[in-house]
C-alpha positions as CSV (number, residue, x, y, z in Angstrom):
1,M,-3.4,-15.7,-6.6
2,V,-5.3,-16.2,-3.6
3,E,-9.1,-15.6,-3.6
4,T,-9.5,-12.6,-1.2
5,R,-12.8,-11.0,0.2
6,V,-13.0,-7.7,1.9
7,A,-15.5,-7.3,4.7
8,P,-16.5,-4.3,6.3
9,S,-18.0,-5.9,9.5
10,V,-17.9,-8.9,11.4
11,Y,-21.2,-10.3,9.9
12,A,-20.0,-9.7,6.6
13,A,-16.7,-11.7,7.3
14,R,-18.7,-14.4,8.4
15,A,-20.6,-14.7,5.4
16,A,-17.5,-14.4,3.1
17,A,-15.7,-17.2,5.3
18,E,-18.8,-19.1,4.5
19,A,-18.9,-18.5,1.2
20,I,-15.2,-19.1,0.7
21,G,-15.4,-22.3,2.8
22,Y,-13.4,-23.5,6.0
23,P,-10.6,-23.0,7.0
24,V,-9.9,-19.5,6.2
25,A,-7.3,-16.7,7.2
26,L,-8.9,-13.7,8.9
27,K,-6.9,-10.6,8.7
28,L,-7.4,-7.0,9.9
29,D,-8.0,-4.7,7.2
30,S,-6.1,-1.3,8.2
31,P,-4.2,1.1,6.3
32,D,-2.2,1.9,9.5
33,I,-0.9,-1.5,10.3
34,S,1.7,-2.9,8.0
35,H,2.4,-6.3,9.6
36,K,-0.8,-7.6,10.9
37,S,0.7,-10.6,12.5
38,D,2.8,-8.1,14.8
39,V,-0.7,-7.1,16.8
40,R,-2.6,-10.4,16.6
41,G,-4.3,-9.1,13.5
42,V,-4.2,-12.6,12.0
43,V,-6.1,-15.7,12.9
44,A,-4.8,-18.7,10.7
45,Q,-7.0,-21.9,10.1
46,H,-10.2,-20.2,11.3
47,R,-13.0,-22.7,11.4
48,V,-16.7,-22.5,12.2
49,G,-17.8,-23.1,15.6
50,R,-17.1,-20.9,18.5
51,R,-14.0,-19.0,17.1
52,T,-16.7,-18.0,14.5
53,A,-19.1,-16.8,17.2
54,R,-16.4,-14.7,18.5
55,L,-15.2,-13.4,15.0
56,G,-14.5,-9.7,15.6
57,G,-14.9,-9.8,19.1
58,G,-11.9,-11.8,20.0
59,D,-8.5,-12.8,18.1
60,A,-8.3,-10.3,15.4
61,A,-10.2,-7.6,17.1
62,A,-8.0,-7.7,19.8
63,G,-5.3,-6.9,17.3
64,A,-7.1,-3.7,16.5
65,R,-7.2,-2.9,20.3
66,T,-3.2,-3.5,20.3
67,A,-2.6,-1.0,17.8
68,A,-4.6,1.7,19.4
69,G,-5.7,4.4,17.4
70,S,-5.5,2.6,14.1
71,A,-8.1,2.8,11.6
72,L,-10.0,-0.6,11.5
73,E,-11.6,-0.7,7.9
74,G,-13.0,-4.5,8.4
75,F,-11.4,-7.8,7.7
76,V,-9.8,-9.5,4.8
77,V,-10.8,-13.2,4.3
78,Q,-8.9,-15.9,2.4
79,P,-9.2,-19.7,2.2
80,M,-6.1,-21.5,4.0
81,V,-3.7,-22.5,1.1
82,R,-1.1,-25.1,1.7
83,R,1.5,-25.4,-0.7
84,P,4.2,-27.4,0.2
85,N,7.9,-26.0,-0.6
86,A,6.3,-22.7,-2.1
87,F,7.9,-19.4,-1.6
88,E,6.8,-16.6,0.1
89,L,7.4,-13.6,-2.1
90,L,7.0,-10.1,-1.7
91,I,5.6,-7.9,-4.6
92,G,4.1,-4.4,-4.3
93,V,4.0,-0.9,-4.8
94,A,5.9,1.7,-2.6
95,N,6.1,5.6,-2.8
96,D,9.6,6.7,-2.6
97,P,9.7,10.0,-1.5
98,Q,12.3,10.8,-4.5
99,F,10.8,8.8,-7.4
100,G,7.3,8.3,-6.6
101,P,5.4,4.9,-7.1
102,V,8.0,2.0,-7.3
103,I,7.6,-1.5,-7.6
104,V,9.4,-4.0,-5.1
105,F,10.1,-7.6,-5.2
106,G,11.8,-10.1,-2.9
107,H,11.8,-12.6,-0.3
108,G,8.4,-12.3,1.4
109,G,7.1,-13.9,4.8
110,T,6.7,-12.5,8.4
111,A,10.8,-11.8,8.5
112,V,11.0,-9.7,5.5
113,E,12.8,-7.0,7.1
114,I,15.3,-9.4,8.9
115,V,15.9,-11.1,5.5
116,G,16.2,-7.8,3.8
117,D,16.1,-9.3,0.2
118,R,14.3,-6.9,-2.0
119,A,14.9,-5.0,-5.2
120,V,13.2,-1.8,-6.4
121,A,12.2,-0.8,-10.1
122,L,10.5,2.2,-11.6
123,P,7.3,1.2,-13.4
124,P,6.2,0.3,-15.9
125,L,7.8,-3.1,-16.2
126,N,7.6,-5.3,-19.1
127,T,8.4,-9.0,-18.9
128,A,12.4,-8.3,-19.6
129,L,12.2,-5.7,-16.8
130,A,10.4,-7.9,-14.5
131,R,12.8,-10.6,-14.9
132,E,15.6,-8.6,-14.2
133,L,14.2,-7.0,-11.1
134,V,13.6,-10.5,-9.7
135,S,17.3,-11.8,-10.8
136,R,18.6,-8.8,-8.5
137,T,17.5,-10.6,-5.3
138,R,18.8,-13.7,-3.6
139,I,15.3,-15.6,-4.0
140,A,15.8,-15.6,-7.7
141,R,18.6,-18.5,-7.2
142,L,16.1,-20.4,-5.1
143,L,13.3,-19.8,-7.8
144,A,15.7,-21.0,-10.5
145,G,15.7,-24.3,-8.6
146,Y,18.0,-25.4,-5.7
147,R,18.7,-28.9,-4.1
148,D,15.2,-30.3,-3.3
149,R,13.2,-27.1,-4.3
150,R,12.4,-27.3,-8.0
151,R,11.9,-24.3,-10.2
152,P,8.3,-22.9,-10.4
153,T,6.3,-23.9,-13.4
154,S,4.9,-20.5,-14.1
155,T,7.0,-17.1,-13.9
156,P,6.5,-15.8,-10.2
157,C,4.1,-13.6,-9.6
158,A,3.0,-13.5,-13.4
159,G,-0.4,-11.8,-12.4
160,C,1.0,-9.4,-10.3
161,W,3.2,-8.0,-12.9
162,S,0.3,-7.0,-15.3
163,R,-1.5,-5.3,-12.2
164,C,1.7,-3.2,-11.3
165,R,2.1,-2.0,-14.8
166,R,-0.7,0.5,-14.1
167,W,1.1,2.3,-11.9
């Protein structure tokens, strides 16, 4: 899991970035905006300097203005992570109108809706049910190892499954 700090203000975001160490990814924190990159609400490779001085007054804050009427609770600050050959995965909890809370797993990334590779399960999940959920996706075949992509050394999202059990 990537270290994540939530900052309610520009000044707190700057302090979080300095504590984590540059470069960082800076994202809008808004319950109303699912895809922050659609509204220019993500600044990757954020480094100390002029961009830090504009933090909240430019880039990410422009996203908040683009999504007029959206609640802006602050910023999410994370270290920039480079993992060559890593898989972008989606894991989360959604509220289904018929079933209530459900766990969603699939191929993640900015094209998640276009790729459309996801499976849904009812919580709670034990290890066997989590594996079965993963197996129902196309990304599972890549996670098993394919051509030059090696199989991950640990269970995908191992730490996430235990958090989803609470639902």
